[in-house]
N, C-alpha and C positions, 0 to 999 in steps of 0.2 A: 247394553249400553254402553256400559261402564268402561269399557278400552277402546270406543269411539268415540267416547267425551275427547280419555286419557290423548288417543293417535292427534285430536286435536290440537289439542292446548301442545301436544309438542311442540306442534308447528308452529302453532304461535305466538309461542314462548321463546323456541329458539329464532324467529327471521322477526320480534319485534325486538330480544334482548331489552325488553323494559323489568322493571321493579326481580333485584336485587332479590336475590336468593343464596342463603349462607347454605352449606354444608357441610353435617359435620363426617369427620371418617376414620372410622378404628382400624389399629392395620399392625401388623407387629418389624419384620425384617432390617430390626436396629436404627437405628439415629442420624439424619447426614443432614447438617445443617445447611450447608453449600453445594445442596444439588444441582443447582440454577433451573432452568426449564428445558433446555437443550438434551430429548431425548437418544442420542446417536452416539451418543460418547461417555455418559459416565458409565462407571463403572459398583460392579457389584452389591450386591438385593436392596441395600440401605438407598445406594443412592440412584442408584437404573431406577425403583418402583416411586419413589419422594422428585424426581425428575418428571416425572409422564405424570404423577399427583399437580406437580406445582405449571405444570404445559394444560392441565384441566383450566384448571385456576388462568391461568392469563388466560388464554383458548377462547373458553368455553360462557357466550354474554349471561350475564345475567345471572350469572351463579359464583359464588364464592365458596372453597376448598379450604377445609379446616382439619389439618390434623390433627390424628390423635394417639401421637408411634407409641406406643409398649413392648415391652419387655417377652418376645417369646418366651420365655418362662412362665409364667405369672400373668401370662396372656386372658383363657378361657376363665380364669376367678373374677376377673376382672370383669370377661362383656360378662356372664350370667350376671355380677353383682349388681352391671349398671340397667338388664334386663329386669333384675331384681326390684331395682329405683327406679323402675318406669323411664328412665333417659338412657336410653341404649344411642351409640354411635346411628345417623344417618344412614350413615354405607358399616362392614366394616370385612375383615379377611373374614377367613376360616377354613377349613379341612370339609375335606369331602369324606372324609368317620366320622365329625360333627352333624352334617347334615341329619339322621335321625335321632337323633337326641332334642336338638334346639328345631326343627320343621314338627317334631313329633310334640311336641311341646305349644306350636301353635306359635310360636316367639317372629317366626322366617315367613316374611309377602310370598307368597304364591306370584310370577312375575309368564311364566307364558303366554296373558295373553298379550298381553302389553310390549312384550320385546321389542317387534320385528317396526311396531311404530319408533321407539325410541332411533330407532337407526342399525338396532343387535339382531341376524340374522343366522337365530340356532343350527338353521341348515346347513352353516360354514362349519360349526364344531361338528372334528369329532364326536364317533362314537360314542369309546367312555368317556367325554367328556360333556356329553348329555347323560348321560350317566351318572355324570360323577354329581349334577346335580341335581338330580331326580329324585325324589322319595311318592312313592305314594300316588305316582299319576301326576304330581308336580311336578314343573319347573320352576328349584324357589333359590338364586347365583344365576350367577355371572363365571363360566370358570376362567380359570386365568395359567394354570396350567397342569404339566404331568411334572410327580417328583421323586425322586427315587436313592436307593445309596447307590454308589461306586466305588472304583479302589480307584485313587488317587496316588502317585507314582510320582518318586525318583530314579529319573530310567539312570540317575549315575550310580548311586548303593544300587541298583539290580548291576546296570551293566560290569561294578566291582563286584559282583557274586557268581557270573558267567550268566546271570539269568534274563538273556536279551537275543531272542530267535532274527535270524536273517534279515527282515525283513526290521529290522528296529523296533519294533513291539514287545513286550514284556514279555516274556514266558511267569503262567499263572500255575497257582496250581491245581488237580485236578480230582484231590483227596483228600482226608485229611491229613491224613502222612505225607502227602505232598506239601502241605502246606507250615509243619515241623518241621521237616525234609529242605526246603529256601532261607526256612524261619532261621534254620541257622547257621546254612551259608552264607547267610546278610551278614550275622552275628559275625562268622569268622571273617569274612572278608572286610569287612569296614569297622564292623566294636559297636552297629547301631540297633535300636528294633528291626526285628522286620514289621511289623504290624504298630500306629497309635488307630488310637476311637477313645467318645469322648465315652467311656465307663461308670465315672465315677455321677457325672454329675443332672442331666439328661437323658434320654431310653434308646441312645444309636442302640448299647448292647441291647434293649428289647429287640428293635430290627435286627438286629447282627442273629440275635437266637430264632426272629420266625423264617427268617432270610433261610437255614438250614434246617427251618422244620420245613418251610415249603420241601425245597429240595429234594426228601427224601417225604414226598408227599402227605401229610399230617399236615393241622393245623391247629391253635392252641383252643379253640369250639367251635363247632359244625355248626348248618343251617339252620336247628331245631334247641339251638342253643345250652349242647351238652359239651359243657369244658374238659379239654382233652390234654394237659395240663404235663401233667402224670408222665408222663411218658416216656419209649427209648428214644422214640428220634427228639424228643426234648434233651434226654442225657447225653445224648449222640451229636447237638447241638451246642451245649456248653460243652461238653468238655473238646470239642474242638477248640472256642473260644480258652478251654483254661488252661489244654498242654502247652500253650505259647505264654499263659503268667505265669506256671510250673517251673518251663524253661530258662527264662529269662528273655525271653524274649516281645515279648510287652508289656506295656508298664499301664497295668488295673488300676492307676491310683489316674489316671490324668483327667481332666473333664473337659468343654468342649475349646475354651482357649486357649488348654492345656498342650492340646492334641494337635491343635491347629502349628498354635507355633514351636509343635514337635518334627513338627512334618517340612511348616521349613523354614526351620536351622537344620534342615538336611538329614535330623534326626533318628527318623524312620523312614523306611523302601514306601512305604504302604501307609497313606492316612484315607478312614473309613467315612465317606463323609460323604453329604449329599450335591446333590445337582447345579443347587443355589448358587455350589464355593466355585465353579469352573472356571468362568472369567475374571475373579477375582486373584484364583492362583495362577493361574497366567500371564494375568498383570504380576504380579510379583517375583514371574519369575522372570520376565525380563528386565528384573532391579537390579543390579548387580552387586548390588546391596547386601542382595536373599541372597542365604545359601542354598537354595529350592533354582536351582538353571535351566534345568533340563526335567522336564514335566511332561508327562501324560496319563491320559486318563484310559479303563477301561471298565469293561459290560462287571458287573459280581461275576468271581468266579465259580464256576460246580463244582461243588465236594462232590457230591451227591448222585443220585441216581436222572435230578432233574430242575434244568435250572429256572433259580431263583429272585427276584429281589424283592425286598421292603420297598413299598411306591402310594405312595398320596398321593392328591390335588390340593391345588388353590384355590376358593375360587370367594367371588364379593354378593353378598348377602346387601336385605332392606329389612330393618322388623317391620312383620305386619302389623304394628305401632302406625309409623308413619304412611303407608300403604292407606290403613282405614280413617286417619284424622288428622297428615296434613298434605295434604293436596299435591299442595304447588313441591312440597319440598324433595315428595316423593315423583313427579312430574324432574325434579332436577337432581337427584339420582340417579333415575334410570342416563338424563344426561349421560352425568360424570361414566356412568358404565360402562355405555358407547363409546364413550374416548379408553379407555382401558382396554377395552375390548379393540380398539381398531391400533392399538400399539401390543399391541400380540408383539409381533415380531420385535420388536425392541426388550422386551420383559424375557424375550426367550433370549438378549445376548447375557443373563444370568450365567447361561447353564441346562434353563427348566428345560424341559421341555416344549412348545407351543403346543396350542388347543383345538389351534384353527385353521380349518383344513387347507384355504387356501396362504396358509403361511409357511403349512409344515412341506407344500409342493413345490412350493417358490426354493428359486437356488439363493437368492439373499439366507434362506434361511440353511437350504446345505454349504452357505458358506458358512456357516458360525466356526470358529472357533476349534480347535478338539470334536468338532459336532460326529463326523466318522466312526470316531474313537470310540465310543457308548449309542452306536447305533442300534444294538443289541440290547439294547437296556429295554425297549419300552412292551419288545415278546416277552423276556418275561418279568417285569415288571406284577406284583400280586399284593394280595392283603384279606385284612381277616372281611368276614362277614359281616351285613350291615352291624350296626352294635348301638341305640342308643345310649351301652354304659363303656365304651373305650374308651373313654379319658380317663376312667375311673381304675378301669383292666390293667391298661397303658402303667399307672401306677403303681399298681401292684407287682408286677410283673418284674416291670424294676427296680422297686424297692425287693423283693426277690431272688434276684437277679445280684444285684451288685453286694444282695448279701452272702453269696457266696464266695465271690470274687474282692470282698473287701473284709471278708471277717470272717471269713473260711466256714460260711455255715454248709455244713456238709448240703450235695447236690439233692440227692433222696426226698432229704427234709423238706428245706425249698419250695421243690417242688412240688412236692403234698398239700406245703401249706400254700400256694398258690390255685390249687386246683381250689381247693377250699373256698378260697374268697370270690376267687374270677369264678364260679361257681354261685353262690349266692347272689353277685351282682345278675348274671342272667337272668338269672330266679326273680331281679323286681327284689 
């Protein structure tokens, strides 16, 4: 009966345009003050998402959307604090890996019965997208993308090192040994680093190690909750990275901003970063004042037995308290989520992979810049088993891996310490 009433009210609200309802929206992705409402021309994650939100605010009768942008680094601390204080945003973005944590505590609204009435068709979501927002049989969000780590490539430096195929694509390594050899070739030909990434701030290094463990058929913990960090596969993964540091072909002290700037400045042949920067780097490469001029995107290379790269998904959730106690706000929030879902192709312009089948199969999506260069990423996307302790586990791994390459902590000690802490977290 509840879903029938909600569907009727949604239709009535959309038709009447009466009684403006404010909806607060919490997000990361960075700030963009001049995004405007044109969802087709903005560039970069921050401005693209804000243009979609601004358009929703302008076009949805009776709804005002109040954006609450937050830095990515402390976003979840703020969201958790907002829930604890009883005032979470009416809508907020989150990652797939956080669904067990929030839904498991009953914090998120279960939306399955209300989506179609709001104009959202879950049958148009790719199966992996539906899985990303599902928990114990319920749907706890509206998916927005798949995102994954890619190799962003400076083709000018690769060409100088002789690492370009006849078809103009970069020659990528197929083993840890070949990775080191390619790095030597780039350094000798250009004097620049082979690889840049954020090894000193956010958990990009964790995602690199995870990818290389998955390529060996291993993970950091099992489905039954057993930590598997202190393993030969983890040692192989870490060594693959640290050999570049030891030889002077990569800088472990770069944070996110510095690693990105090094790539844009033409100081690294490869930057490991995600799908979210493809359109930004493409626009920067077109700028004559930016050193990067010949930009290419590539799937994460397979250095061990099987292809794998870290991947996740962004989604939008509504607090259970809004669904239970604020019916007008809940209806308005669903309309905003429907608007964002309708603009999935616009969000995909960032470089993220779309979640709607109708978008994925469209000519417009296929024609997005560089899309064909990492068409294989979806097939090798991987993640850890679901865990409500994922965030804390990631923090432990980030701290211990940074201790290896920033402070010289022995690999065996770091992996052993990490496994003990991860097991404690898995045991609750």
